[in-house]
C-alpha positions, 0 to 999 in steps of 0.5 A: 472517510468510509473508504477501505483498500484491499489488494488482490494478488493473482486473483487472491486477496492479500492477507497482510495482517502478519506480513512484515514486508507488505503494507497497505496505506489506508490513507492513500490505498498504496501498496508498499513492498519492503523487499521484492522477492521472486514470489512477489511477481504477478498481477496486483489489483486494488479494490476500494470499498465504500461503506457509505455507498455499499459498493466495492470497485476493482481497478485494473491489474498492474503487473510486477516483474523482476528486472533481468539485469539485476540493476535496481538503480541508486536510491538515496535513503529518505523518509517520505512523510505525507502528513496533512498541514493540519490534523484535527482530532477529537479528545480521546480519539485515535489518529494515524500518521503514516511515515515510510523509510525508503532507500537502499 
């Protein structure tokens, strides 16, 4: 609780508010790209902020490159669900459960 995740692309903060291809999980901090395009190539850095500690920490950059051979590999369509075994919520509160569809 109290953590928020931001991704930085080539030293610029990614604005994902109106981006239908990219999504940051606020539960895990993972960045998901629905379809990689040539303009997605570059360095991605995750920044984690803690409201309680009043700190922001940046991780090391991760490079994203396109394969030159065009081979993507075979991916079976699947649904990735990472729900906790039990989710507790107070009446009237909001709960966010994340589910991702992967595949080709």
